[in-house]
C-alpha positions, 0 to 999 in steps of 0.5 A: 081597058083592053081587048082580049080573046076569051073562050065562050062556052055559053051565051045564055042570058045571065049565065054566059060561061067564058074562060079568060086567058091564063085561067084553068077553069071557065067562069060565069059572067053575071050582068051588072043588074043581076049582080046588083039584084042578087046583092039586094036579095042577100041584104034583105035576107040578112035583115030577116035573119036572127043575129048571131045564128049560123044562118045569119053568119052565112047570109052575112058572108054572102051579102058582104061578098056580093056587095064587094063585087057590086062596089068593084063593078061600080068603080070600074064602070065609073072609071071608064065613064060608063053608065050603071045598069042600076040606080047608083 
């Protein structure tokens, strides 16, 4: 872990907007518990979608992308000995 200065455009809860050094555009910070909840909602939507439909493929991609981010978030926090903000 290292400390960096970032440009902070908004501190609004669950929608903080920051720009990291070297990046052209700002990004939105999603808190870990919110990320986990979004991933769970996408997985639930996928379970209710008709397999093979265009809708199903879109939801599958969304669920996979979110789960990938949850997994990475979990890995990084564990590597730093930090507690997860959701059951893990």
